[in-house]
N, C-alpha and C positions, 0 to 999 in steps of 0.2 A: 854231267851233268845229264839225268833223263828228260828227255822231252813230256811238256804233259800228258799227251796221251800214252803211252807207253807206263805212266806214271799210274794212270786213271784204271789201263788194262789191266794188272798189275792188284792193286786195288778189286777190282770188281769180281776178279779171276781169285782172290785171295777169299772172300766174300762169299762167292760158288764154296770154296774147301768146307768153309765152314759152317756153312748151311748142308754138307751133306757130312760132313760129321757131326755135327748135330741129332740128324735122323737115326743115327745109328742105335742108340735106344728104340724108338718106333717099330727101327725096320724087326730090332729082337722081339717086338710082341707079338709080330706075327712069325715071323720062325728061327731059328734056332743054325740053321742051314749056312756055314760064312760064305760059299760062294754067293747062296742067292743075295747075302748082309753087301757082298763084298759088290758084285755084279748090282746090285739097287742103288748104292754111291758113285758106283758111275756112270752109271745112267743120268742121276741126277744134277754129277756133274756137271755132266754133258746137254741135259736137256732142260735144265733151271731156268735159265733166264729164256727160252722160246717159249715156257709152258706161263713164266709168269705174265707174258705180252699177250697171251693165250688169252690167259683168263683177265686182263685188265681188258681186253676189249672185248672179251663175254660177260662181263660185268654191268657195260651201260645194254647188253641183247637180253640179258635173263636176267628179269630182276632180283629173282629169290635164290637164286645162289648165294650170295654170301648165307643164305641160313640152312643153303644145303651143308658147303664145306664145314660151316658152325657143329650142326650136327654130324657130321664124319669124325670129324676133330675130337667131339663128344663121345663118339663111339670108339674110337683107336682109345683112347684116353683112362673108357674105363673099363676097354678091354684090358689094357696092361697093367690094371689095380690087380684085376681080381686073376689074372695070367697065375698067379700059384696058388690060387683057390682051385682055380675051373680053366681047365683048356674049352677055349671055342673053335670047330673046328675051320680050316682056311677055306674053306668054300662056302663058309654062314657068312666068316667075314667079308669076303669080296660080292655075297650075292649083297649084303647088307650096307656096302658103302656105294655099290653100285645104285641099287633098291632108292637108295637118297641121295645121290646126285642124279639118277631119274627124277624122280617125284619133284624135284628143283626146277628140273628145266621144266618138267610137263607142268607142272606150274606155273610157271613165269609162260607159257603158250593159252593157257588155259584163260589165263587170271590176266591182260597184259599190260604197263602200266598207262595211268590214266593221265596224258598228257594237262596243261591249260588253256583252255581256247584263250586267249587276248580280242578282244574285241579292237580291226581297225579302227582309229584316230583315240584311240586308250592314248593316255598320259604313261600310261605305264612302261607303252609299247614306244619307244621310243626313233624305231623305226616306220612306223607308221602312224607315230603322231602327226597332229594337224599343226604347220609350222607357220603362225600369223605372221613372222617377222618376212618370212620368204610372198607371204600370197603379198601382203603391204607392197612391197618392193616391185613385182609383177607388177601391181594395178596401177602403180609407179609409171609402168613405159607404158601403157595401152592409152 
């Protein structure tokens, strides 16, 4: 019987492999060179998990990253749909992707997320709310 950690590792690595194989059609939308397809999938397998943690951490700081990633996925999908009718140059595609992600990051820095400030002593803030039951017991000791 395999220990639980080895079983979890096998499931995670199988998932990485499935995502890498799933990305093959997207790579063919960019290029038809088999060397690039194979090497990009190898790097996808090696770096998928670390990229996930990088993006998960960035999502809290860069509020428009979801919108930027959605725009990138939309662009790649449209490019795949029209690839038989119209050939979009690779440098143009990379420029659009870099521009969309750069615009999302720049927009997040220009217009940062506003956090609502809760005044002290408000009942909605349990850490700073007045605690009358503690106040009474402290008055009894005095």
